[in-house]
N, C-alpha and C positions, 0 to 999 in steps of 0.2 A: 336249029332251033334249040334253045335252052330248055332243060327239063324243069318241072315245077320246083324240084329242089334247089336248082340253080337260081331260079327267079326268087325263091324264098330267101336264098342267101343275099341276093341283091337288096331285098327288102330290109333284112337285118342289118345290112351295111348302112342303110339310111339311118336307122336308129343309132348306130355307132358313130357315124360321121356327125351327127347332130348332138352327140352327148347326151342322149335321152336315158333317164333313170328309170327304175322300176315304177310301173304305173303310169309312165309318161305316154303320150299320145302323139300319133301322127295322122292328120286328116287324109283320107283316101286320095283326095284330088292332088295332093303333093305329088304323088307317084306319077302323075301325068302332066305336071307343070313344066314349064320351060326352065324354071329355076332349078329343077333336079330331074334331068332327063335320064331315064334308065335305058334309053335306046332299045326299047322293046319293039320287036317286029309285030305285026298284026296278029299272027298266030300266038305269040307270047303275050300280048295284051289279052287275048281271049282266054289264055291259060292263067292269067293273073289270079282270078278267084280260086283256082285249084291250088295255087301257091299259098294263098292266105289260108285255105283249108289245112293244108299241110303244116303251116306254122301253128295253127290252133291245135291240130291233133298232136304235135310234138310238144305242146305246151309253151312255145316261144312267145306267142302273142295272142291276144283275144281281139276278135272282130266285134265291134259294136256300132250301133246306129243310134245316135242321139239326134242332133239336128241334121247331121250329115254322117255318112260312114267314116269310121276311123279304125285304127289299130292301137292297141294298148299293149306295151311291152311288159312281159311278166318276169318274175324272178328268174325263171329258167331261161328266158330269152336273154335277160341281162347278163347272166353268168356265161352264156354261150358266146356272146359278142365281147365280153370282157373277163376272160378266164383269169387274168392277173388280178382282178379286183373282186373275186367272188366274196359275196356278203355272207355272213355266218348265218 
């Protein structure tokens, strides 16, 4: 089983692969869709909220609930996944 930190890294990779900029969002359901399968085990799916909390605590992303749950990439998160493109 992957750790919450490893699951958080998978989540950050989704932001990177989709070229999402600072303030950009990903709807929570994307992480469970067949279009973007993270191949999480049942235990890892249960640990997913802990991974999101880890991202929030580290300042990489914000969890928000509007019409549905989503994650918003922060400047810190953007710099983490794009070290070559750090903004000033």
